[in-house]
C-alpha positions in Angstrom: 17.0 187.8 25.7 14.6 185.7 23.8 16.0 184.3 20.2 13.3 185.3 17.5 12.9 182.2 14.9 13.9 184.5 12.0 17.5 184.4 13.3 16.9 180.7 11.6 15.6 181.9 8.3 18.0 180.5 5.4 18.4 183.5 3.6 20.9 181.9 1.4 18.2 179.6 0.3 16.1 182.4 -0.8 18.9 183.9 -2.6 19.5 181.2 -4.9 15.7 180.7 -5.4 15.4 184.7 -6.4 18.8 184.0 -8.7 17.0 181.0 -10.5 13.6 183.3 -10.7 15.6 186.0 -12.2 17.4 183.7 -14.7 14.0 182.4 -15.9 12.8 185.8 -16.7 15.5 186.8 -18.9 14.9 183.3 -20.7 11.6 183.6 -21.1 12.1 187.3 -22.2 14.4 185.9 -24.7 12.4 182.7 -25.8 9.2 185.1 -26.4 10.8 187.9 -28.5 9.1 188.3 -31.5 5.6 186.8 -30.7 3.0 188.8 -30.3 1.0 186.3 -28.7 3.4 185.8 -25.8 4.5 189.3 -25.7 4.4 190.5 -21.8 4.7 186.9 -20.5 8.2 187.6 -18.9 6.4 190.6 -17.3 3.6 188.5 -16.0 6.2 185.9 -14.6 7.9 188.8 -12.8 4.5 190.1 -11.2 4.3 186.2 -10.1 7.6 186.0 -8.8 6.8 188.9 -6.4 3.7 187.5 -5.2 5.3 184.2 -4.5 8.0 185.7 -2.6 6.0 187.6 -0.6 3.6 185.0 0.0 6.7 182.8 0.9 7.4 185.5 4.0 4.2 184.8 4.9 4.1 181.2 5.1 7.5 181.2 7.2 6.4 183.1 9.7 3.5 180.3 10.6 4.6 177.6 12.8 4.6 174.5 10.4 3.6 172.6 13.5 0.2 174.1 13.5 -0.7 172.3 10.5 0.5 169.2 11.5 -3.1 168.6 13.7 -4.9 169.5 10.3 -3.8 166.2 8.8 -7.3 165.0 7.7 -8.7 168.3 6.7 -5.5 169.2 4.5 -6.2 165.9 3.1 -9.7 166.3 2.5 -9.2 169.7 0.9 -6.6 168.1 -1.6 -9.2 165.6 -2.8 -11.8 168.7 -3.0 -9.3 170.7 -5.1 -8.8 167.6 -7.7 -12.3 166.5 -8.0 -13.3 170.3 -8.5 -10.7 170.1 -11.1 -12.2 167.1 -12.9 -15.6 168.6 -12.6 -14.9 171.6 -13.6 -11.3 172.2 -15.2 -10.7 173.2 -18.8 -7.6 173.1 -21.3 -6.8 174.0 -24.8 -6.2 170.3 -25.6 -9.5 168.3 -26.0 -11.4 167.0 -22.9 -8.2 167.5 -20.6 -9.2 168.8 -17.4 -6.2 170.7 -15.8 -6.6 174.1 -15.3 -9.0 176.5 -13.2 -9.3 180.0 -14.6 -9.9 182.4 -11.6 -10.4 186.2 -12.7 -8.9 185.7 -15.8 -5.7 183.6 -14.2 -4.6 180.4 -14.9 -4.3 178.1 -12.1 -3.2 174.3 -12.6 -4.6 173.0 -9.0 -2.6 170.1 -9.1 0.7 171.7 -7.8 -1.0 173.7 -4.9 -2.8 170.2 -4.1 0.6 168.4 -3.9 2.0 171.1 -1.6 -0.7 170.3 1.1 -0.6 166.5 0.5 3.0 166.5 1.3 1.8 168.2 4.7 -0.7 165.8 5.3 1.3 162.4 4.2 4.4 164.1 6.5 2.2 164.0 9.4 0.5 160.4 8.6 3.9 158.9 8.5 5.6 161.1 11.3 3.0 159.6 13.8 5.1 156.8 15.3 8.2 158.9 15.6 10.7 158.1 16.5 9.7 154.8 15.7 9.1 154.0 11.8 5.5 154.1 10.3 4.0 150.5 11.1 2.0 148.8 8.5 -1.2 150.5 9.3 0.9 153.8 8.3 2.0 152.6 5.1 -1.2 151.1 4.1 -3.2 154.2 4.7 -0.5 156.6 3.3 -0.3 153.9 0.2 -4.3 154.4 -0.4 -4.9 157.9 0.3 -1.8 159.0 -2.1 -2.7 156.7 -4.3 -6.2 158.0 -4.8 -4.9 161.5 -4.8 -2.5 160.5 -7.8 -5.4 158.5 -9.6 -7.4 161.8 -9.6 -4.6 163.8 -11.1 -4.0 160.9 -13.9 -7.6 161.1 -14.5 -7.5 164.7 -15.8 -5.3 163.1 -17.6 -2.2 164.1 -16.8 0.5 161.2 -16.1 3.6 163.3 -15.6 2.2 165.0 -12.5 0.6 161.8 -11.3 4.0 160.4 -11.6 5.3 163.4 -9.4 3.1 162.5 -6.9 4.0 159.0 -6.4 8.0 160.0 -6.7 7.5 162.3 -3.8 5.4 159.8 -2.0 8.1 157.1 -2.4 11.3 159.6 -1.4 9.3 160.4 1.7 8.5 156.9 2.5 12.2 156.0 2.4 13.2 159.0 4.4 10.6 158.0 7.1 12.3 154.7 7.9 10.2 152.3 6.5 10.7 148.5 6.7 12.5 147.3 3.7 9.9 144.7 3.3 7.0 147.5 3.2 9.3 149.3 0.9 10.1 146.3 -1.5 6.0 145.5 -1.3 5.5 148.8 -2.5 7.8 148.3 -5.5 6.4 144.9 -6.2 2.7 146.5 -6.4 3.9 149.2 -8.6 5.3 146.8 -11.1 2.0 144.8 -11.0 0.2 147.8 -12.0 2.0 148.5 -15.2 -0.3 146.7 -17.2 -3.3 148.0 -15.8 -2.1 151.6 -16.0 -1.0 151.0 -19.6 -4.5 150.0 -20.6 -5.9 152.9 -18.8 -4.0 155.5 -20.5 -5.3 157.8 -22.5 -3.8 157.3 -26.6 -2.1 160.5 -26.5 -0.4 159.2 -23.7 0.8 156.0 -25.3 1.5 157.6 -28.4 4.0 159.6 -26.6 5.8 156.6 -25.2 5.6 154.7 -28.6 7.1 158.0 -30.6 10.0 158.0 -27.8 10.9 154.5 -28.8 10.5 154.7 -32.4 10.2 158.5 -33.7 9.5 157.3 -37.0 5.9 156.3 -36.1 4.8 160.0 -36.3 7.4 162.8 -37.3 5.0 165.5 -36.2 5.0 164.3 -32.8 8.6 164.5 -32.6 9.1 167.9 -34.0 9.6 169.6 -30.8 12.1 167.2 -29.6 13.9 167.4 -32.9 14.1 171.1 -32.6 15.2 171.2 -29.0 17.8 168.4 -29.8 18.9 171.0 -32.6 19.2 173.8 -30.3 21.1 172.3 -27.4 23.6 170.8 -30.1 24.1 174.0 -31.9 25.0 175.8 -28.6 28.3 174.3 -28.3 30.3 175.7 -25.5 29.5 179.2 -25.1 26.2 179.6 -27.2 25.1 181.8 -29.7 24.5 184.8 -27.2 21.5 185.9 -25.1 18.4 186.4 -27.7 20.2 185.5 -30.8 19.3 181.6 -30.7 17.8 180.5 -34.2 15.7 177.8 -33.0 13.7 180.1 -30.4 14.1 183.4 -32.3 13.0 181.9 -35.7 10.3 180.2 -33.6 11.2 177.1 -34.9 11.0 175.4 -31.1 7.4 175.5 -29.9 6.5 175.6 -26.4 9.8 177.4 -25.8 9.4 179.5 -22.8 7.9 176.6 -20.8 8.3 172.8 -21.5 11.4 173.4 -23.7 12.9 176.4 -22.2 16.1 174.3 -21.1 16.9 173.8 -24.7 16.6 177.9 -25.3 19.4 178.0 -22.2 21.6 175.7 -24.1 21.4 177.2 -27.5 22.0 180.8 -26.1 24.4 180.4 -23.3 26.2 176.9 -24.4 27.4 174.2 -22.1 29.0 176.6 -19.8 26.0 178.6 -19.2 23.5 175.8 -18.9 26.0 174.1 -16.6 26.3 177.2 -14.3 22.5 177.0 -14.0 22.5 173.3 -12.9 25.2 174.4 -10.4 23.0 177.0 -9.0 20.0 173.9 -8.9 22.7 171.9 -7.0 23.2 174.8 -4.4 19.5 174.9 -4.0 19.0 171.4 -3.3 22.2 171.1 -1.2 20.5 173.9 1.1 17.3 171.9 1.4 18.9 168.7 2.2 20.8 170.5 4.5 17.6 171.7 6.2 16.4 168.1 6.4 19.5 166.7 7.9 19.6 169.1 10.8 16.0 169.1 11.4 15.2 166.9 14.8 11.4 167.0 14.2 9.9 164.2 12.3 7.0 165.6 10.5 9.1 169.0 9.2 12.1 166.4 7.7 9.4 164.6 6.0 7.9 168.2 4.7 11.5 169.0 3.7 12.4 166.2 2.0 8.8 166.2 0.3 9.2 169.7 -1.4 13.0 168.7 -2.3 11.8 165.8 -4.2 8.9 168.1 -5.7 11.5 170.4 -7.0 14.3 168.0 -8.0 11.6 165.6 -10.0 10.5 168.4 -12.2 13.9 169.5 -13.0 15.1 165.8 -13.6 12.1 165.1 -15.6 12.1 168.5 -17.6 16.1 168.2 -18.6 15.5 164.4 -19.3 12.6 165.6 -21.9 14.8 168.2 -23.6 17.6 165.7 -24.0 15.3 163.1 -25.6 16.3 160.9 -22.6 12.4 160.2 -21.4 9.3 160.7 -23.3 7.9 164.1 -23.6 6.1 165.1 -20.2 4.8 168.3 -19.3 6.7 169.3 -16.0 8.0 172.8 -15.9 11.7 173.4 -14.9 11.3 175.0 -11.6 11.7 178.6 -11.2 12.9 178.8 -15.0 9.7 178.0 -17.2 7.1 180.3 -17.6 3.9 179.9 -15.5 3.0 181.4 -12.9 0.6 179.6 -10.7 3.4 177.1 -10.3 6.2 179.8 -9.7 4.0 180.9 -6.8 3.3 177.6 -5.7 6.9 176.6 -5.6 7.8 179.9 -3.3 5.2 179.0 -1.1 6.5 175.4 -0.6 9.6 177.2 0.2 8.0 179.2 2.7 7.2 175.9 4.6 10.6 174.6 4.3 12.0 178.2 5.8 9.0 177.7 8.5 10.5 173.8 9.4 14.0 176.1 9.5 12.9 178.4 11.8 10.2 176.6 14.2 11.6 173.2 14.5 14.0 174.5 17.4 12.3 175.8 20.9 12.7 179.2 21.4 15.7 180.0 23.8 15.4 182.6 26.6 
Protein backbone atom coordinates (compact mmCIF):
# COMPACT_ATOMS: atom_id res chain seq x y z
CA UNK A 1 0.00 0.00 0.00
CA UNK A 2 1.11 3.56 -0.68
CA UNK A 3 2.61 5.33 2.31
CA UNK A 4 1.42 8.84 3.01
CA UNK A 5 3.98 11.66 3.53
CA UNK A 6 2.13 12.46 6.76
CA UNK A 7 3.68 9.33 8.26
CA UNK A 8 6.94 11.29 8.31
CA UNK A 9 5.45 14.35 9.95
CA UNK A 10 7.50 15.19 13.07
CA UNK A 11 4.84 15.54 15.77
CA UNK A 12 7.49 15.88 18.48
CA UNK A 13 8.85 19.00 16.82
CA UNK A 14 5.40 20.57 16.70
CA UNK A 15 4.66 19.63 20.31
CA UNK A 16 7.89 21.32 21.43
CA UNK A 17 7.11 24.48 19.46
CA UNK A 18 3.55 24.64 20.78
CA UNK A 19 4.83 24.14 24.33
CA UNK A 20 7.17 27.10 23.92
CA UNK A 21 4.29 29.18 22.56
CA UNK A 22 2.12 28.33 25.57
CA UNK A 23 4.97 29.34 27.88
CA UNK A 24 5.27 32.54 25.89
CA UNK A 25 1.56 33.29 26.36
CA UNK A 26 1.90 32.80 30.11
CA UNK A 27 4.94 35.07 30.36
CA UNK A 28 3.33 37.77 28.19
CA UNK A 29 0.26 37.61 30.44
CA UNK A 30 2.48 38.04 33.48
CA UNK A 31 4.60 40.81 31.98
CA UNK A 32 1.60 42.91 30.91
CA UNK A 33 -0.44 42.71 34.12
CA UNK A 34 -1.56 46.12 35.36
CA UNK A 35 -0.73 47.86 32.08
CA UNK A 36 -3.79 49.27 30.37
CA UNK A 37 -1.88 49.93 27.16
CA UNK A 38 -0.82 46.29 26.92
CA UNK A 39 -4.09 44.74 28.08
CA UNK A 40 -5.04 41.81 25.89
CA UNK A 41 -1.54 41.36 24.43
CA UNK A 42 -1.53 37.69 25.41
CA UNK A 43 -4.94 37.12 23.82
CA UNK A 44 -3.75 38.61 20.53
CA UNK A 45 -0.65 36.44 20.74
CA UNK A 46 -2.88 33.38 21.24
CA UNK A 47 -4.84 34.23 18.10
CA UNK A 48 -1.61 34.60 16.12
CA UNK A 49 -0.40 31.27 17.51
CA UNK A 50 -3.55 29.52 16.26
CA UNK A 51 -3.20 31.18 12.85
CA UNK A 52 0.49 30.25 12.69
CA UNK A 53 -0.12 26.61 13.62
CA UNK A 54 -2.90 26.34 11.04
CA UNK A 55 -0.68 27.79 8.31
CA UNK A 56 2.13 25.49 9.40
CA UNK A 57 0.01 22.44 8.54
CA UNK A 58 -0.93 23.96 5.18
CA UNK A 59 2.71 24.67 4.29
CA UNK A 60 3.70 21.17 5.45
CA UNK A 61 1.31 19.66 2.92
CA UNK A 62 3.05 21.45 0.03
CA UNK A 63 6.07 19.64 -1.42
CA UNK A 64 8.99 22.01 -0.84
CA UNK A 65 10.56 20.78 -4.11
CA UNK A 66 7.87 22.69 -5.98
CA UNK A 67 9.38 25.88 -4.54
CA UNK A 68 12.88 24.90 -5.66
CA UNK A 69 12.07 25.81 -9.26
CA UNK A 70 10.90 29.26 -8.10
CA UNK A 71 14.38 30.36 -6.99
CA UNK A 72 14.37 33.66 -8.90
CA UNK A 73 10.69 34.60 -8.44
CA UNK A 74 11.10 34.04 -4.70
CA UNK A 75 14.26 36.14 -4.60
CA UNK A 76 12.69 39.04 -6.48
CA UNK A 77 9.64 38.77 -4.22
CA UNK A 78 12.06 39.10 -1.29
CA UNK A 79 13.55 42.26 -2.78
CA UNK A 80 10.09 43.62 -3.56
CA UNK A 81 8.95 43.14 0.04
CA UNK A 82 12.05 44.87 1.42
CA UNK A 83 11.92 47.77 -1.06
CA UNK A 84 8.21 48.26 -0.35
CA UNK A 85 9.03 48.40 3.36
CA UNK A 86 11.68 51.07 2.74
CA UNK A 87 9.24 53.16 0.71
CA UNK A 88 6.06 52.78 2.73
CA UNK A 89 7.06 51.27 6.06
CA UNK A 90 6.60 53.05 9.35
CA UNK A 91 7.60 52.87 13.00
CA UNK A 92 7.22 54.73 16.24
CA UNK A 93 10.96 55.55 16.20
CA UNK A 94 11.85 58.55 14.06
CA UNK A 95 12.52 57.75 10.41
CA UNK A 96 12.82 54.02 10.99
CA UNK A 97 10.84 52.02 8.41
CA UNK A 98 10.40 48.45 9.62
CA UNK A 99 6.68 47.79 9.83
CA UNK A 100 3.74 47.63 7.45
CA UNK A 101 0.20 47.98 8.80
CA UNK A 102 -2.44 45.87 7.05
CA UNK A 103 -5.96 46.22 8.40
CA UNK A 104 -4.62 47.50 11.69
CA UNK A 105 -2.22 44.55 12.00
CA UNK A 106 1.48 45.34 12.31
CA UNK A 107 3.79 43.20 10.15
CA UNK A 108 7.59 43.26 10.12
CA UNK A 109 8.28 42.19 6.51
CA UNK A 110 12.00 41.48 7.03
CA UNK A 111 11.13 38.17 8.71
CA UNK A 112 8.90 36.61 6.02
CA UNK A 113 11.35 37.97 3.44
CA UNK A 114 14.14 36.02 5.14
CA UNK A 115 12.16 32.77 4.92
CA UNK A 116 11.75 33.36 1.18
CA UNK A 117 15.45 34.15 0.90
CA UNK A 118 16.36 30.89 2.66
CA UNK A 119 14.40 28.91 0.05
CA UNK A 120 15.96 30.87 -2.82
CA UNK A 121 19.52 30.54 -1.52
CA UNK A 122 19.08 26.86 -0.70
CA UNK A 123 18.13 26.23 -4.32
CA UNK A 124 21.10 28.26 -5.59
CA UNK A 125 23.68 26.65 -3.29
CA UNK A 126 22.39 23.15 -4.08
CA UNK A 127 22.57 23.66 -7.83
CA UNK A 128 25.70 21.51 -8.23
CA UNK A 129 24.71 18.85 -5.67
CA UNK A 130 26.14 16.43 -4.73
CA UNK A 131 29.17 18.58 -5.54
CA UNK A 132 29.64 21.75 -3.44
CA UNK A 133 28.85 25.20 -4.87
CA UNK A 134 31.46 26.60 -7.22
CA UNK A 135 32.88 30.10 -7.44
CA UNK A 136 29.97 31.32 -9.58
CA UNK A 137 27.34 30.07 -7.13
CA UNK A 138 29.29 31.45 -4.18
CA UNK A 139 29.70 34.90 -5.75
CA UNK A 140 26.06 35.03 -6.83
CA UNK A 141 24.87 33.96 -3.39
CA UNK A 142 27.06 36.57 -1.66
CA UNK A 143 25.82 39.40 -3.90
CA UNK A 144 22.15 38.40 -3.68
CA UNK A 145 22.15 37.90 0.09
CA UNK A 146 24.27 41.00 0.63
CA UNK A 147 21.78 43.11 -1.31
CA UNK A 148 18.85 41.81 0.75
CA UNK A 149 20.74 42.39 4.01
CA UNK A 150 21.65 45.91 2.87
CA UNK A 151 17.99 46.75 2.29
CA UNK A 152 17.20 45.58 5.83
CA UNK A 153 20.17 47.53 7.21
CA UNK A 154 18.84 50.64 5.43
CA UNK A 155 15.51 50.56 7.31
CA UNK A 156 17.67 50.90 9.53
CA UNK A 157 17.70 47.50 11.24
CA UNK A 158 21.19 46.26 12.05
CA UNK A 159 20.19 43.29 14.23
CA UNK A 160 17.94 41.72 11.59
CA UNK A 161 20.55 42.41 8.89
CA UNK A 162 23.06 40.41 10.95
CA UNK A 163 20.43 37.64 11.19
CA UNK A 164 20.36 37.54 7.38
CA UNK A 165 24.13 37.25 7.16
CA UNK A 166 24.44 34.69 9.97
CA UNK A 167 21.84 32.48 8.29
CA UNK A 168 23.66 32.77 4.98
CA UNK A 169 27.07 31.91 6.47
CA UNK A 170 25.76 28.74 8.13
CA UNK A 171 24.04 27.71 4.90
CA UNK A 172 27.32 28.27 3.05
CA UNK A 173 29.16 26.04 5.49
CA UNK A 174 26.48 23.34 5.27
CA UNK A 175 26.62 23.38 1.47
CA UNK A 176 30.21 22.09 1.61
CA UNK A 177 31.69 25.25 0.14
CA UNK A 178 35.48 25.13 -0.18
CA UNK A 179 37.38 26.55 2.78
CA UNK A 180 39.18 29.08 0.59
CA UNK A 181 35.85 30.64 -0.37
CA UNK A 182 34.70 30.70 3.25
CA UNK A 183 37.97 32.39 4.21
CA UNK A 184 37.44 34.90 1.43
CA UNK A 185 33.96 35.68 2.72
CA UNK A 186 35.40 36.18 6.22
CA UNK A 187 38.11 38.50 4.90
CA UNK A 188 35.54 40.52 2.96
CA UNK A 189 33.42 40.84 6.11
CA UNK A 190 36.37 42.15 8.13
CA UNK A 191 37.27 44.61 5.40
CA UNK A 192 33.70 45.89 5.36
CA UNK A 193 33.61 46.66 9.12
CA UNK A 194 34.94 50.26 8.79
CA UNK A 195 32.46 50.96 5.99
CA UNK A 196 29.65 49.45 8.03
CA UNK A 197 30.55 51.56 11.06
CA UNK A 198 30.60 54.75 8.98
CA UNK A 199 27.20 53.85 7.50
CA UNK A 200 25.47 53.20 10.83
CA UNK A 201 22.83 55.56 12.13
CA UNK A 202 23.90 57.44 15.29
CA UNK A 203 21.55 55.37 17.47
CA UNK A 204 23.26 52.16 16.30
CA UNK A 205 26.72 53.45 17.18
CA UNK A 206 25.46 54.78 20.50
CA UNK A 207 24.18 51.31 21.47
CA UNK A 208 27.62 49.87 20.88
CA UNK A 209 29.31 52.77 22.68
CA UNK A 210 26.96 52.41 25.65
CA UNK A 211 27.62 48.69 25.78
CA UNK A 212 31.36 49.33 26.01
CA UNK A 213 30.96 52.23 28.46
CA UNK A 214 27.51 52.39 30.16
CA UNK A 215 28.47 55.65 31.89
CA UNK A 216 28.20 57.50 28.57
CA UNK A 217 24.40 57.49 28.72
CA UNK A 218 22.73 56.17 31.87
CA UNK A 219 19.29 56.64 30.30
CA UNK A 220 20.13 54.38 27.36
CA UNK A 221 21.48 51.78 29.80
CA UNK A 222 18.34 51.87 31.96
CA UNK A 223 16.55 48.86 30.45
CA UNK A 224 19.65 46.69 30.55
CA UNK A 225 20.23 47.60 34.20
CA UNK A 226 16.63 46.73 35.13
CA UNK A 227 16.89 43.46 33.20
CA UNK A 228 20.04 42.50 35.10
CA UNK A 229 18.38 43.37 38.41
CA UNK A 230 15.42 41.16 37.51
CA UNK A 231 17.65 38.26 36.43
CA UNK A 232 19.80 38.49 39.55
CA UNK A 233 16.90 38.85 41.97
CA UNK A 234 15.15 35.72 40.66
CA UNK A 235 17.63 33.47 42.41
CA UNK A 236 17.28 29.72 42.14
CA UNK A 237 13.48 29.31 42.11
CA UNK A 238 12.25 32.82 41.31
CA UNK A 239 9.78 35.12 43.02
CA UNK A 240 6.75 33.34 41.62
CA UNK A 241 4.60 33.71 38.53
CA UNK A 242 3.28 37.26 38.03
CA UNK A 243 5.01 38.51 41.19
CA UNK A 244 8.29 39.89 39.86
CA UNK A 245 8.94 43.43 41.08
CA UNK A 246 10.80 44.65 37.99
CA UNK A 247 8.00 43.57 35.67
CA UNK A 248 4.91 44.01 37.84
CA UNK A 249 5.99 47.48 39.01
CA UNK A 250 6.90 48.33 35.39
CA UNK A 251 10.51 49.25 36.10
CA UNK A 252 11.44 47.11 33.11
CA UNK A 253 10.19 48.50 29.82
CA UNK A 254 9.46 46.41 26.71
CA UNK A 255 9.30 43.52 29.17
CA UNK A 256 6.89 41.52 26.99
CA UNK A 257 9.11 41.66 23.90
CA UNK A 258 12.88 42.23 23.92
CA UNK A 259 13.40 41.70 27.66
CA UNK A 260 10.99 38.86 28.36
CA UNK A 261 13.89 36.58 29.31
CA UNK A 262 14.50 38.84 32.31
CA UNK A 263 10.86 38.35 33.36
CA UNK A 264 11.32 34.58 33.07
CA UNK A 265 14.44 34.62 35.24
CA UNK A 266 12.91 36.90 37.87
CA UNK A 267 9.66 35.01 38.24
CA UNK A 268 10.72 31.41 37.53
CA UNK A 269 14.31 31.63 38.70
CA UNK A 270 17.37 29.81 37.41
CA UNK A 271 15.55 26.48 37.42
CA UNK A 272 12.60 27.76 35.37
CA UNK A 273 14.84 29.55 32.86
CA UNK A 274 17.04 26.47 32.53
CA UNK A 275 14.03 24.25 31.85
CA UNK A 276 12.80 26.60 29.13
CA UNK A 277 16.26 26.65 27.56
CA UNK A 278 16.24 22.85 27.71
CA UNK A 279 13.04 22.86 25.66
CA UNK A 280 14.81 25.08 23.13
CA UNK A 281 17.67 22.57 23.04
CA UNK A 282 15.15 19.82 22.25
CA UNK A 283 13.67 22.01 19.49
CA UNK A 284 17.09 22.62 17.94
CA UNK A 285 17.97 18.93 18.26
CA UNK A 286 14.85 17.88 16.36
CA UNK A 287 15.62 20.45 13.65
CA UNK A 288 19.23 19.29 13.33
CA UNK A 289 18.06 15.67 13.26
CA UNK A 290 15.85 16.41 10.26
CA UNK A 291 18.72 18.23 8.55
CA UNK A 292 21.09 15.32 9.21
CA UNK A 293 18.70 12.70 7.81
CA UNK A 294 17.70 14.69 4.74
CA UNK A 295 19.31 13.30 1.59
CA UNK A 296 18.26 16.18 -0.66
CA UNK A 297 20.73 19.09 -0.60
CA UNK A 298 18.08 21.78 -1.05
CA UNK A 299 15.98 20.39 1.79
CA UNK A 300 18.99 20.09 4.08
CA UNK A 301 19.94 23.73 3.42
CA UNK A 302 16.38 24.92 4.05
CA UNK A 303 16.27 23.17 7.42
CA UNK A 304 19.75 24.45 8.31
CA UNK A 305 18.74 27.99 7.39
CA UNK A 306 15.63 27.88 9.55
CA UNK A 307 17.54 26.33 12.45
CA UNK A 308 19.99 29.25 12.30
CA UNK A 309 17.04 31.64 12.09
CA UNK A 310 15.76 30.32 15.44
CA UNK A 311 19.10 29.81 17.19
CA UNK A 312 20.60 33.20 16.29
CA UNK A 313 17.56 35.09 17.57
CA UNK A 314 17.60 33.08 20.78
CA UNK A 315 21.32 33.65 21.27
CA UNK A 316 21.15 37.40 20.63
CA UNK A 317 18.06 37.94 22.78
CA UNK A 318 19.52 36.13 25.79
CA UNK A 319 22.91 37.77 25.27
CA UNK A 320 21.28 41.20 25.25
CA UNK A 321 19.35 40.45 28.46
CA UNK A 322 22.57 39.34 30.15
CA UNK A 323 24.45 42.38 28.85
CA UNK A 324 26.86 40.18 26.93
CA UNK A 325 26.17 41.98 23.65
CA UNK A 326 24.75 45.43 22.75
CA UNK A 327 20.99 45.92 22.84
CA UNK A 328 19.39 44.41 19.72
CA UNK A 329 15.79 44.15 18.66
CA UNK A 330 15.56 40.42 18.03
CA UNK A 331 12.79 38.52 19.84
CA UNK A 332 13.00 35.31 21.83
CA UNK A 333 11.45 32.81 19.36
CA UNK A 334 7.96 31.57 20.29
CA UNK A 335 8.18 33.46 23.61
CA UNK A 336 8.35 37.22 22.92
CA UNK A 337 5.19 39.12 22.05
CA UNK A 338 4.97 39.75 18.34
CA UNK A 339 2.19 38.21 16.32
CA UNK A 340 3.51 38.48 12.78
CA UNK A 341 6.93 37.14 13.78
CA UNK A 342 5.28 34.18 15.55
CA UNK A 343 3.24 33.38 12.45
CA UNK A 344 6.35 33.54 10.26
CA UNK A 345 8.24 31.25 12.64
CA UNK A 346 5.47 28.65 12.41
CA UNK A 347 5.49 29.05 8.62
CA UNK A 348 9.21 28.26 8.68
CA UNK A 349 8.47 25.26 10.87
CA UNK A 350 5.93 24.12 8.27
CA UNK A 351 8.65 24.35 5.63
CA UNK A 352 10.88 22.13 7.76
CA UNK A 353 8.04 19.62 8.16
CA UNK A 354 7.59 19.67 4.39
CA UNK A 355 11.23 18.66 3.99
CA UNK A 356 10.82 15.88 6.56
CA UNK A 357 7.70 14.61 4.79
CA UNK A 358 8.57 14.95 1.11
CA UNK A 359 12.30 14.36 0.79
CA UNK A 360 11.61 10.62 0.63
CA UNK A 361 10.12 8.98 -2.40
CA UNK A 362 6.66 7.57 -1.84
CA UNK A 363 6.79 3.81 -1.39
CA UNK A 364 4.32 1.31 -2.82
